[in-house]
N, C-alpha and C positions, 0 to 999 in steps of 0.2 A: 504494500500500500504506500502511496506517495505521502510524504509528510510535508505539510505546508511550512515554509520558512519565509517569514516576512522579509521584504526587501529593505524596509526602513523600521526604525524603532517607532514605538507609539509616540504620538505627539506629546510634547511636554505637559500640556494642560491635562491630558488623560493620565500620564504618569504621576502627576502631582495630586491627583484625586485621592481622597481618603478611601480606604478599603470598603467602607460602608457605602460609598457612592458608586463604586465599580461593581458591586455585587447586588444580587437580587435581595430585597429585604425580606422576602418570604422564605426562600430556601438557602440563601447565602452563597449561591453559585455565581461565579464571575460571569458577566454578560458575554465576554469574549469566549470563555470556555463553553458556555451554553450554545453560542452561535456555532462554534466549531463542532460540537457534539451533534447539533441538529444537522449540519452539513454532512457529517460522516454518516449519520443515520439515513439521510436521503440517498446518499451514494450507495450505502449497503442495500437499501430497498431496490434500487435500480439494478445492482449486480445480482441480487437474488432473482429478480425477474428475468435477467439475461440467462442465468443458470437454468431456470425453469424452461425457457424457450429452447435452450440448447439441448436439455434432456428430452424435451418433446420431439425435437428434430432427430435426435439419435434414435429414439423409440420408433419414429416413423420410418427412418432409414432402415432399421433392423427389420421392421415388418415388411417393407417393400422388397428388401433383399430376399427374405424368406418367400414371399409371394412369387418373386421372379424365379427363384430356384425351383419352386414347385411347378410353375408353368413350364420351365425349361425341361424338367423331368417328364411332365405330361406330354410335351411336344416330341421329345425323343422317343417315348413309348409309342405315340401315334405314328411317328415316322417308321419305326421298326414294324409296326402292324401293317402299315401301308406297303412297305417293301415286301413283307411276307405275302400279303394279299396280291400284290403285283406279280410276284414269283409264281404263285399258284394259278393266277389268271393266264400268265404266259405259258405255263405247262398245259393248262386246259386248252388254250388256243392252238398250241403245237399238236396236241392230241387230236383235236377236231380237224385241223388242217390235214393231218395224216389220214384220218378217216375219210375226209372229203376227197383227197387225192385217190384213195383206194376206190371210192365210189365212182369217181370220174374214169378210172382205168376200167372198172367193170362195165360201165355204160358204154365206153368206147369200144370195148372188145366184142 
C-alpha cells in the first residue's frame, strides 16, 4: 500500500493550534488522522470491489473453459461417429455396386 508523504509541513497556524483545537471534541481523534483513515477506508472498499469482480471473472472463465472442453469432447465423439457411419455407408455402397454390376452382367448375358 502506498503511504502518503506530505510535500510540505503543515502551515504554521495549524501547527500552533492547541491539541484540543486539532482534535474532535467528541472522540479526541485528530481531524487529519480521521481524514486519512476515511480515505484509506474508501480505497479499501474500492479494492474489495475490484477483488470481487476479479473473482467473478475467474469463476466465469473457469466455467467457460469447462463448457468449451465438454463441447470439444462432444464434437470429437460426433466426428468419430460420423466417420464410422461414413465407413459403413461406403462399405454398403461398395457392396451394392458389386451386386449391381453382377446384375448388369447377368442381364447382358
